[in-house]
C-alpha positions in Angstrom: 0.0 0.0 0.0 1.5 3.4 -0.9 2.3 5.8 1.9 0.7 9.2 2.2 4.0 10.7 1.1 4.1 8.5 -2.0 0.5 9.6 -2.7 1.2 13.2 -2.3 4.1 13.1 -4.7 1.6 12.1 -7.4 -0.9 14.8 -6.8 0.8 18.1 -7.1 1.7 19.5 -3.7 4.2 21.7 -2.1 6.8 19.7 -0.2 9.2 21.6 2.1 11.6 19.8 4.4 12.6 20.8 7.9 13.8 19.3 11.2 11.4 19.5 14.0 14.1 18.5 16.5 16.2 21.5 15.4 13.3 23.7 16.2 12.2 22.3 19.5 13.5 24.1 22.5 15.4 21.8 25.0 12.5 22.0 27.5 10.1 20.5 25.0 12.4 17.8 23.9 12.9 16.9 27.6 9.1 16.6 28.0 9.1 13.4 25.9 5.5 12.4 26.0 4.3 15.7 24.7 7.0 16.4 22.1 7.3 15.4 18.4 9.0 12.0 17.7 10.4 10.3 14.6 8.1 7.7 13.1 7.2 6.2 9.7 5.7 9.7 9.0 8.9 11.7 8.9 8.6 14.8 11.0 11.5 16.4 9.1 9.4 16.7 6.0 6.8 19.4 5.6 4.4 17.2 3.8 4.0 15.3 7.1 2.4 18.5 8.4 1.1 20.5 5.5 -0.2 20.0 1.9 -1.4 22.7 -0.6 -3.8 20.8 -2.7 -4.5 21.3 -6.4 -8.0 22.7 -5.5 -6.4 25.3 -3.2 -7.4 23.5 0.0 -4.7 23.6 2.7 -4.7 20.2 4.5 -2.8 20.2 7.8 -1.8 17.2 9.8 -1.5 17.4 13.6 -0.7 15.0 16.4 -2.7 17.1 18.9 -6.3 16.1 19.2 -9.5 18.0 20.3 -11.5 16.3 23.0 -13.4 19.4 24.0 -10.7 22.0 24.7 -11.1 23.7 21.3 -7.6 22.9 19.9 -9.2 21.8 16.6 -10.5 25.3 15.9 -7.4 27.0 17.2 -5.0 24.9 15.1 -7.1 25.5 12.0 -6.8 29.2 12.7 -3.1 28.9 13.1 -2.6 27.4 9.6 -5.1 29.9 8.1 -3.2 32.8 9.6 0.2 31.8 8.5 -0.8 31.0 5.0 -3.2 33.9 4.6 -6.3 31.9 3.7 -9.8 31.8 5.3 -10.5 29.2 7.9 -12.9 27.6 5.5 -9.9 26.7 3.2 -8.1 24.7 5.8 -8.8 21.0 6.4 -7.3 19.7 9.6 -6.6 16.0 10.1 -5.9 15.1 13.7 -4.2 12.1 15.3 -4.2 9.2 12.9 -1.1 7.0 13.0 -1.3 6.4 9.2 -1.6 10.1 8.4 -0.3 12.4 11.1 3.1 13.0 12.8 3.8 11.4 16.2 3.3 14.1 18.8 3.0 11.8 21.7 0.1 12.6 24.0 -2.3 15.5 23.9 -2.1 16.5 27.5 -0.2 18.5 30.1 -1.3 21.9 28.8 1.4 21.3 26.2 -0.4 21.4 22.9 -0.2 25.2 22.6 3.4 25.5 23.6 4.3 22.7 21.2 2.3 23.7 18.1 1.8 27.5 18.5 5.3 28.9 18.9 8.4 28.2 16.7 8.2 24.5 16.1 6.1 21.7 14.7 2.9 22.9 13.0 3.5 26.6 13.4 7.0 26.4 11.9 5.7 24.3 9.1 3.2 26.9 8.2 5.7 29.7 8.4 8.2 27.8 6.3 5.6 27.0 3.7 4.5 30.7 3.5 8.1 31.9 2.9 8.6 29.2 0.3 5.5 30.3 -1.6 6.5 33.9 -1.4 9.9 33.0 -2.8 8.3 31.1 -5.7 6.0 34.0 -6.4 8.9 36.4 -6.4 10.5 34.4 -9.2 7.2 34.0 -11.1 6.2 37.6 -10.9 9.8 39.0 -11.1 9.2 41.2 -8.0 11.0 41.4 -4.7 9.4 39.5 -1.8 9.0 42.7 0.2 6.7 44.0 -2.6 4.4 41.0 -2.4 1.3 40.5 -0.3 -0.8 37.3 0.2 -4.5 37.0 0.7 -7.0 34.2 0.2 -4.4 31.9 -1.4 -3.3 34.6 -3.9 0.0 36.5 -4.0 -0.1 39.9 -5.5 2.7 42.2 -6.5 2.7 46.0 -6.5 2.6 45.8 -10.3 -0.8 44.3 -10.0 0.3 40.9 -11.3 -0.8 37.9 -9.2 -0.4 34.2 -8.8 -2.3 31.6 -6.8 -0.8 29.0 -4.6 -2.2 26.4 -6.9 -0.5 27.9 -9.9 2.8 28.0 -8.0 2.6 24.4 -7.0 0.9 22.9 -10.1 2.4 19.4 -10.4 5.8 20.3 -9.2 7.3 19.1 -6.0 9.7 21.0 -3.8 12.2 19.4 -1.5 13.9 22.5 0.1 15.7 22.6 3.4 14.2 24.3 6.3 14.7 28.0 6.3 15.9 28.5 9.9 14.9 32.1 9.7 11.3 31.6 8.7 9.4 33.8 11.0 5.9 33.5 12.5 3.6 36.4 11.9 3.8 38.8 14.9 0.5 38.9 16.9 0.0 42.6 15.9 -0.5 41.4 12.3 -2.9 38.6 13.0 -6.1 38.6 11.0 -7.4 35.1 11.9 -5.6 34.2 15.1 -6.6 36.2 18.1 -10.2 36.4 16.8 -13.2 34.7 18.5 -13.8 32.2 15.7 -16.7 30.0 16.8 -15.9 26.4 17.4 -15.9 24.6 14.1 -17.8 21.7 15.5 -20.3 23.4 17.6 -23.2 23.2 15.2 -22.9 19.4 14.8 -22.5 19.1 18.6 -25.5 21.2 19.4 -27.7 19.4 16.8 -26.7 15.9 17.7 -25.0 15.2 14.4 -21.4 15.0 15.7 -20.0 11.5 15.3 -18.4 10.4 18.5 -16.4 7.2 18.8 -19.6 5.6 20.3 -21.1 6.1 16.8 -18.4 4.2 14.8 -19.8 1.2 12.9 -17.8 -1.0 10.6 -19.1 -4.0 8.4 -19.3 -7.3 10.2 -19.0 -5.6 13.6 -19.7 -7.6 16.8 -20.2 -6.2 20.3 -18.2 -6.9 23.4 -18.3 -6.5 27.2 -15.7 -7.1 29.8 -16.1 -8.9 33.1 -13.9 -7.3 35.7 -12.7 -8.8 39.0 -14.8 -8.2 42.2 -12.1 -6.0 43.7 -8.5 -4.7 43.5 -5.9 -7.5 43.3 -8.4 -10.3 42.7 -7.2 -13.2 40.5 -9.1 -15.5 38.3 -9.7 -19.2 39.4 -12.1 -20.4 36.7 -14.9 -19.4 34.3 -18.0 -21.4 33.9 -18.9 -20.9 30.2 -22.0 -23.1 30.5 -23.5 -20.3 32.6 -24.0 -18.3 29.4 -24.5 -21.2 27.0 -28.2 -20.4 26.3 -27.8 -16.7 25.5 -28.8 -16.0 21.9 -26.2 -14.3 19.8 -23.3 -15.1 22.1 -20.2 -15.6 19.9 -17.4 -16.3 22.4 -16.2 -16.1 26.0 -12.7 -14.7 25.9 -10.3 -15.5 28.8 -6.6 -14.5 28.8 -4.9 -14.7 32.1 -7.1 -12.6 34.4 -8.9 -10.8 31.5 -12.4 -12.0 30.9 -14.8 -10.7 28.3 -17.7 -11.8 26.1 -18.5 -11.1 22.4 -22.0 -11.3 20.9 -23.9 -10.3 17.8 -25.8 -7.5 19.5 -24.8 -5.2 22.3 -27.7 -6.1 24.6 -26.7 -9.8 24.2 -23.2 -9.0 25.3 -24.5 -7.1 28.3 -26.7 -10.0 29.4 -23.8 -12.5 28.9 -21.4 -10.4 30.9 -23.9 -10.1 33.8 -24.8 -13.8 33.7 -21.3 -15.3 33.3 -20.1 -17.1 36.4 -16.5 -16.5 37.2 -14.7 -17.5 40.4 -12.0 -15.3 41.8 -9.4 -15.3 44.5 -9.9 -12.0 46.5 -7.2 -9.4 46.6 -5.7 -8.0 49.8 -8.0 -5.9 52.0 -7.9 -2.2 51.2 -7.0 0.3 53.9 -10.0 1.9 55.6 -11.1 5.1 54.0 -11.8 6.7 57.4 -8.1 6.7 58.3 -6.6 6.7 54.8 -4.7 9.9 55.0 -2.9 8.7 58.2 -2.2 5.4 56.4 -0.7 7.3 53.4 1.8 9.1 55.6 3.1 5.8 57.1 3.9 4.0 53.8 7.3 3.5 52.1 7.9 6.2 49.6 10.0 7.5 46.8 11.2 10.9 48.0 12.3 14.0 46.1 13.4 17.4 47.3 12.4 20.2 44.9 14.2 22.8 47.0 16.0 22.9 50.3 17.8 25.8 51.8 19.2 23.7 54.6 18.4 26.2 57.4 14.8 25.4 58.1 15.3 23.7 61.5 17.2 26.7 62.9 14.9 29.3 61.4 11.7 27.6 62.6 13.0 26.8 66.1 14.1 30.4 66.5 10.7 31.8 65.6 8.3 33.1 68.1 5.3 32.8 65.7 5.1 29.3 64.2 2.1 28.0 62.3 1.3 24.4 61.3 -1.4 23.0 59.1 -2.3 19.7 57.4 -4.3 19.6 54.1 -5.9 16.5 52.6 -7.2 16.0 49.0 -9.2 12.8 48.1 -9.2 10.5 45.2 -11.4 12.0 42.4 -12.7 10.7 39.1 -13.0 12.0 35.6 -16.6 11.1 35.7 -17.1 11.2 32.0 -20.8 11.5 31.1 -20.5 8.9 28.4 -18.6 5.7 29.1 -15.5 4.9 27.2 -15.8 3.1 23.9 -13.5 1.8 21.1 -13.8 -0.3 17.9 -11.1 -2.7 16.9 -10.7 -4.6 13.7 -7.9 -7.1 14.2 -6.9 -9.4 11.3 -4.2 -12.0 11.4 -1.5 -9.6 10.2 -2.8 -6.2 11.0 -5.1 -4.2 13.2 -7.1 -0.9 13.0 -8.6 0.8 16.1 -11.0 3.7 16.3 -10.3 5.2 19.8 -10.8 8.3 21.9 -7.3 7.9 23.3 -5.3 11.1 23.7 -2.2 9.1 22.7 -2.6 7.5 19.3 1.1 6.6 18.7 1.7 5.3 22.3 -1.6 3.3 22.0 -0.4 1.9 18.7 2.8 0.7 20.3 1.0 -0.9 23.3 -1.7 -2.6 21.1 1.0 -4.0 18.9 2.7 -5.4 22.0 -0.5 -6.9 23.4 -1.5 -8.5 20.0 2.0 -9.6 19.0 1.9 -7.6 15.8 4.6 -5.5 14.1 4.1 -1.9 15.2 3.8 -0.7 11.6 0.8 -3.0 11.1 -1.3 -1.3 13.7 -3.3 1.8 12.9 -5.0 3.9 15.6 -7.5 6.6 14.4 -8.6 9.2 17.0 -12.3 9.7 17.2 -13.6 12.0 19.8 -15.2 10.4 22.9 -16.5 11.7 26.2 -14.8 14.6 27.8 -11.8 13.6 29.8 -8.9 16.0 30.4 -6.7 13.2 31.6 -6.9 9.4 31.6 -10.4 7.9 31.8 -11.1 4.5 30.3 -10.2 5.5 26.7 -6.9 3.6 26.6 -8.1 0.6 28.6 -11.2 0.1 26.4 -9.0 0.3 23.3 -6.7 -2.5 24.6 -9.7 -4.6 25.6 -11.5 -4.2 22.3 -8.3 -5.3 20.5 -8.0 -8.4 22.6 -11.7 -9.3 22.0 -11.4 -8.7 18.2 -8.3 -10.8 17.9 -10.0 -13.6 19.8 -13.0 -13.7 17.4 -11.3 -12.6 14.2 -13.9 -9.9 13.5 -14.4 -6.2 14.3 -15.6 -5.7 17.9 -17.2 -2.6 19.4 -16.7 -2.4 23.1 -18.3 0.2 25.4 -17.8 0.1 29.1 -20.7 -0.2 31.6 -20.9 2.7 34.1 -19.4 0.5 36.7 -16.6 -0.7 34.4 -15.7 3.0 33.8 -15.9 4.3 37.4 -14.6 1.4 39.3 -11.5 0.9 37.2 -10.4 4.2 35.8 -7.1 5.8 36.7 -8.1 8.2 39.5 -6.9 11.7 40.3 -4.4 11.0 43.2 -5.1 11.4 46.9 -2.7 13.7 48.6 -1.7 14.9 52.1 0.3 18.1 52.6 1.8 19.4 55.8 3.1 22.9 56.2 4.9 24.7 58.9 6.1 28.3 58.6 7.4 31.1 60.7 6.6 34.8 60.6 9.3 37.4 61.2 9.1 40.4 63.4 8.0 42.5 60.4 5.0 40.2 59.7 6.5 38.6 56.6 7.2 34.9 56.2 10.7 34.1 57.5 10.7 30.4 56.7 8.4 27.8 55.2 8.6 24.0 55.2 6.4 21.9 53.1 6.1 18.1 53.0 3.6 16.1 50.9 2.5 12.4 50.5 0.9 11.6 47.2 -0.5 8.2 46.1 0.6 6.7 42.8 -0.1 3.4 40.9 0.2 3.2 37.1 -0.2 6.2 34.8 -0.6 6.7 31.1 0.6 3.5 29.4 3.0 5.5 27.2 4.7 3.5 24.5 5.5 0.4 26.4 3.7 0.1 29.7 0.3 -1.6 29.3 0.2 -2.5 33.0 -0.3 1.1 33.9 -4.1 0.6 33.4 -6.4 -2.2 34.5 -6.5 -3.9 31.1 -2.7 -4.4 31.0 -2.6 -5.8 34.6 -5.3 -8.3 33.9 -3.4 -9.4 30.8 -0.3 -10.1 32.9 1.7 -6.9 32.5 3.2 -5.0 35.4 2.6 -1.3 36.1 5.5 1.1 36.5 7.7 -0.2 39.2 7.8 1.5 42.6 11.2 2.0 44.0 11.8 3.2 47.5 14.3 6.1 47.5 15.6 8.7 49.9 15.7 12.3 48.7 18.9 13.7 47.5 19.9 17.4 47.5 18.3 19.3 44.6 20.7 20.2 41.8 20.6 22.4 38.7 17.3 23.7 37.5 14.3 24.2 39.8 11.7 21.7 38.6 8.2 22.7 39.6 6.1 20.8 37.2 3.6 19.7 39.9 3.6 23.1 41.7 4.9 21.4 44.9 7.0 24.6 45.3 4.8 27.5 46.4 4.9 30.5 44.2 6.3 32.5 47.2 9.5 30.5 47.4 12.7 32.0 46.0 13.6 28.5 44.7 17.3 28.8 45.3 19.4 25.8 44.2 23.2 25.9 44.2 23.1 29.6 44.9 20.9 30.4 42.0 17.3 31.6 42.9 14.9 30.5 40.2 11.5 30.8 41.9 9.1 33.7 41.7 9.0 34.6 45.4 11.0 36.1 48.3 11.2 33.3 50.8 14.7 32.0 51.0 14.4 29.7 54.0 12.5 27.0 52.1 12.0 23.3 51.7 9.6 21.3 49.5 9.8 17.5 50.0 7.5 15.0 48.1 6.9 11.4 49.2 5.4 9.4 46.4 3.6 6.4 48.0 2.1 3.2 46.5 -1.6 3.7 45.8 -4.2 0.9 46.4 -6.0 2.2 43.3 -4.9 3.0 39.8 -4.0 6.7 39.5 -3.2 9.0 36.6 -3.6 12.4 35.2 -6.9 14.1 36.0 -7.2 17.8 34.9 -4.4 19.6 36.7 -2.8 16.4 38.1 -1.0 17.1 41.4 -1.1 20.8 40.6 -4.6 21.3 41.9 -3.8 19.3 45.0 -0.7 21.3 45.7 -2.1 24.7 44.9 -5.1 24.0 47.2 -2.7 23.3 50.1 -0.2 26.1 49.2 -2.8 28.9 48.7 -4.9 28.0 51.7 -1.9 27.9 54.0 -0.7 31.2 52.5 -4.1 32.5 53.6 -3.6 31.1 57.1 -0.3 32.9 57.3 -1.9 36.1 56.2 -4.6 35.8 58.9 -1.9 35.1 61.5 0.0 38.3 60.3 -3.3 40.2 60.4 -2.7 41.4 56.8 -4.8 41.7 53.7 -4.7 38.5 51.5 -3.9 40.4 48.4 -1.3 42.7 49.9 0.3 39.8 51.8 0.7 37.8 48.6 2.2 40.7 46.7 4.8 41.2 49.5 6.1 37.8 48.9 6.1 37.7 45.1 8.7 38.9 42.6 7.4 37.2 39.4 6.0 40.1 37.4 3.5 37.9 35.5 2.0 36.4 38.6 1.8 39.8 40.2 0.1 41.1 37.1 -2.7 38.5 37.1 -3.2 39.0 40.8 -3.7 42.8 40.3 -5.9 42.2 37.3 -8.2 39.8 39.2 -8.3 42.2 42.2 -9.3 45.1 39.9 -12.0 43.0 38.2 -13.4 42.0 41.6 -13.1 45.6 43.0 -11.0 44.2 45.8 -11.0 46.3 48.9 -8.6 45.8 51.8 -10.4 43.3 54.0 -11.3 44.3 57.5 -11.8 41.9 60.3 -15.4 41.8 61.5 -17.4 39.6 63.9 -18.9 36.6 62.1 -22.6 36.0 62.2 -23.7 32.8 63.8 -27.1 32.5 62.0 -28.5 32.8 58.5 -26.4 33.1 55.4 -23.0 34.7 55.4 -20.7 35.7 52.5 -17.0 36.0 52.0 -14.3 36.4 49.4 -11.2 34.3 48.9 -8.2 34.7 46.7 -5.7 32.2 45.1 -3.1 32.3 42.4 -0.6 30.0 40.6 2.3 30.0 38.2 1.2 26.8 36.6 4.1 24.3 36.4 6.3 27.2 37.4 6.2 28.8 34.0 3.4 27.4 31.8 0.7 30.0 32.4 -0.4 32.2 35.2 -3.8 32.7 36.9 -5.4 34.4 39.8 -9.0 33.9 41.1 -11.2 35.8 43.5 -14.2 33.8 44.6 -17.2 35.2 46.4 -19.3 32.6 48.2 -22.4 32.3 50.4 -22.5 29.8 53.3 -25.8 28.8 54.8 -24.9 28.3 58.5 -27.9 26.2 59.2 -27.4 23.6 56.4 -23.7 24.0 55.6 -24.4 24.5 51.9 -21.7 26.6 50.1 -22.8 28.5 47.0 -20.2 30.3 44.9 -21.8 33.6 43.7 -19.2 35.3 41.7 -15.7 34.6 40.2 -13.2 37.2 38.9 -10.4 35.4 37.2 -7.3 36.7 35.4 -5.4 34.5 32.9 -2.0 35.0 31.3 -1.1 32.3 28.8 0.8 34.6 26.4 -0.8 35.5 23.0 -4.4 34.3 22.8 -5.2 32.3 19.7 -9.0 32.4 20.2 -10.5 34.5 23.0 -13.8 32.7 22.8 -12.1 29.3 23.1 -10.0 30.5 26.0 -13.0 31.9 27.8 -14.7 28.6 27.3 -11.7 26.8 28.8 -11.6 29.2 31.7 -15.3 29.0 32.6 -15.3 25.2 32.1 -12.4 24.9 34.4 -14.1 26.9 37.1 -17.3 24.8 36.8 -15.3 21.6 37.1 -13.3 23.1 39.9 -16.5 23.9 41.8 -17.6 20.3 41.5 -14.3 19.0 42.7 -14.3 21.5 45.5 -17.8 20.9 46.8 -18.9 17.4 46.2 -16.5 15.0 44.4 -14.9 12.2 46.4 -14.2 8.5 45.6 -15.5 6.0 48.2 -14.5 2.4 48.8 -14.8 -0.6 51.2 -12.3 -3.2 52.0 -12.4 -4.8 48.5 -12.9 -2.0 46.0 -14.4 1.3 44.9 -18.1 1.8 45.8 -18.7 5.1 44.0 -19.6 3.4 40.8 -22.6 5.4 39.5 -24.1 8.9 39.7 -25.9 8.1 42.9 -22.7 7.1 44.7 -20.2 9.5 43.0 -21.5 13.0 43.4 -20.9 15.8 40.9 -22.7 19.1 40.4 -26.0 18.5 38.6 -26.7 20.2 35.3 -29.3 22.5 36.9 -26.7 23.8 39.5 -26.9 27.6 39.6 -23.8 29.0 38.1 -22.1 32.0 39.6 -21.4 35.0 37.5 -17.9 35.0 36.0 -15.7 37.9 34.9 -12.7 36.8 32.9 -9.7 39.1 32.2 -6.9 38.1 29.8 -3.5 39.6 30.6 -1.4 39.5 27.4 2.2 40.8 27.8 4.2 41.5 24.6 7.0 39.3 23.3 6.2 36.1 25.3 5.6 32.6 24.0 2.2 30.9 23.9 1.6 28.8 27.0 -0.9 26.3 28.2 -4.4 27.4 29.3 -6.6 24.4 29.9 -5.8 23.9 33.5 -5.2 27.5 34.7 -8.6 28.3 36.2 -9.4 24.9 37.7 -6.1 24.8 39.6 -6.9 27.8 41.8 -10.6 27.1 42.3 -10.6 24.9 45.5 -8.2 27.2 47.3 -10.1 30.4 46.4 -13.4 28.8 47.5 -11.8 27.5 50.7 -10.4 30.9 51.5 -13.8 32.5 50.9 -15.4 30.1 53.3 -12.9 31.1 55.9 -13.6 34.8 55.2 -17.3 34.2 55.5 -17.4 32.0 58.6 -14.0 32.2 60.4 -13.7 28.5 60.0 -10.8 26.9 58.1 -11.7 23.7 56.1 -8.5 21.7 55.2 -10.1 18.6 53.6 -11.9 18.5 50.3 -14.7 18.4 49.3 -16.4 21.1 51.2 -19.6 19.1 51.8 -22.4 20.5 54.0 -21.5 17.8 56.6 -17.9 19.0 56.8 -18.9 22.6 57.0 -21.4 21.9 59.8 -18.9 19.8 61.7 -16.3 22.6 61.4 -18.8 25.2 62.6 -19.7 23.1 65.6 -16.1 22.5 66.5 -15.4 26.3 66.2 -18.3 27.1 68.5 -17.1 24.6 71.1 -13.7 26.3 71.0 -15.2 29.7 71.4 -17.3 28.6 74.4 -14.4 26.9 76.1 
């Protein structure tokens, strides 16, 4: 079968070569999972990224997929902008291992940094534009500086013009990358920076959008998996006679501890999965949920120091004003509204999968490993599924579907049940953070010590680790190994990818201060602890947990110093971009210096709280001021107004960024107020919408004011996780402002609020 490159050479396209690795900054190359990798589609060739077709259509190929964050529209705008054509002239192909470059995983708020600066898709478009202008200069016999491009037509001052199609015709260009090809400056943007409506919104709103759940292929059967009764359970035997009388049943599939069924119709597969009798050895008893955070702190750990000034003990012991606090963050779920689904068509020598995975090339590699096929004989096609922002069941269901299809020799569609999805997904990690800090005689923070314990088991499967999700473990693969390790002194660059280092730390390592704050007596120690449940990225992984603890403790220090929360933060910051978003949010909220007042003991009280973050240290900046009401009789917390400021560099699409910001606030509210995984001694018990709480669709939304802070001359940064990261802390601080009660464990349920109020009243009486 001819490759896409062979096909393109026969159709009359512009081909320009360049090296992605030469363009990628060292920080992106180091990120690995998010960067561009060599594959059978050569990332050094422009036709791997961009094609100018004979009909004038610009076809672009991207390894970054849209699962609700709006990157499909923004990348289309990017190509249209650089090549001076309308959005309607651009056709974007996303995440297909037979057609698009290997850009690893769409995650980590890295799609914009990767594709919208000076590498990958952006550099391809800029290089192609300059190549076209060079060709036009020769064709029209006019200097490039006298040429202008619009709507796929290049016009000279003489009035002569030539189209992209006329320039390309049936010729093929194999020119080296022009290292000096420049992106258009944002001041000259005509398409980027504009609020182009989401290109898929009409089909989404009218129900015509084709999700992965809608994929149908000829001869397709339907599958269902039969999971163990609890974590760590192993299969003893399966009684196939228990489903022998079910019409349409094709096969019971057993491979090590993996069990599934395949039938002609989906409802037949559902019945068979429910009726199949399987005997299991139970796994080890799980730690009690009631004392889990204490349990977490007693486990062996892999330790890492992000920063350590070495003088904490002396500074803290010498302080007259010492404050300590412990924060706890629960396991949480993605809670995708639609359960994960994939379709696999496995033949003896090759396989095709339609999957909502955010990692088509890594998924291709793992599926090839599971099926025993050459990697080049596996194709994974991204088809959008349920909203995720992390690692729900999309990868696991893809592996399972492939196994079932191989077992029956026909295409199989597999959709998880609600319990399959919620009981076995990779959860957002549970976390405990302990702080202690000292205030100096001037009321500023003299020293701050921070120690955290975070649970971990598995992760994204990547290119070679199927055991990082439940499917791989059941098939006999091991998850990422846990190695107990003591922390060594930090060296070199300050690494704050998880925001374990508060923004107020100076971040000094080997005499070089790389943080954004003023506090030089500092320590941030992380203990990664084996988790009893699978964990993985959930929108703002570890960042939201750490920022909740950091920003709430900062508020406690502010209260101890009897200072204003905004002014106190500004005293301890030096990062100009974080300072700018704080001031912008304060202005939007009409922040006034907060005065202490006696707290009402009855009725409904209101308060305001503030939180900010330099996401991953330098991948976006946000500040949020939340106004909440608390019903003192019921304990119900209602956010009423949010003022949020965002700095992610140049804004590709203001409408898309506003959607991301507001969506992050909504999801952050849900995770702050109600979401928490529950379990018994065998497994997870929050397996449906009655046992895992999220905010209902009719929940009254607060008003939201969003401000974009856009400094000049800075790169494009991530945006999808900026607002959610600060939401729990801002709400928690607002509850304290309203009630005088500090809640240190999420979620802020009515029961927890009432319990804290009662405890506070006991203390005031005594």
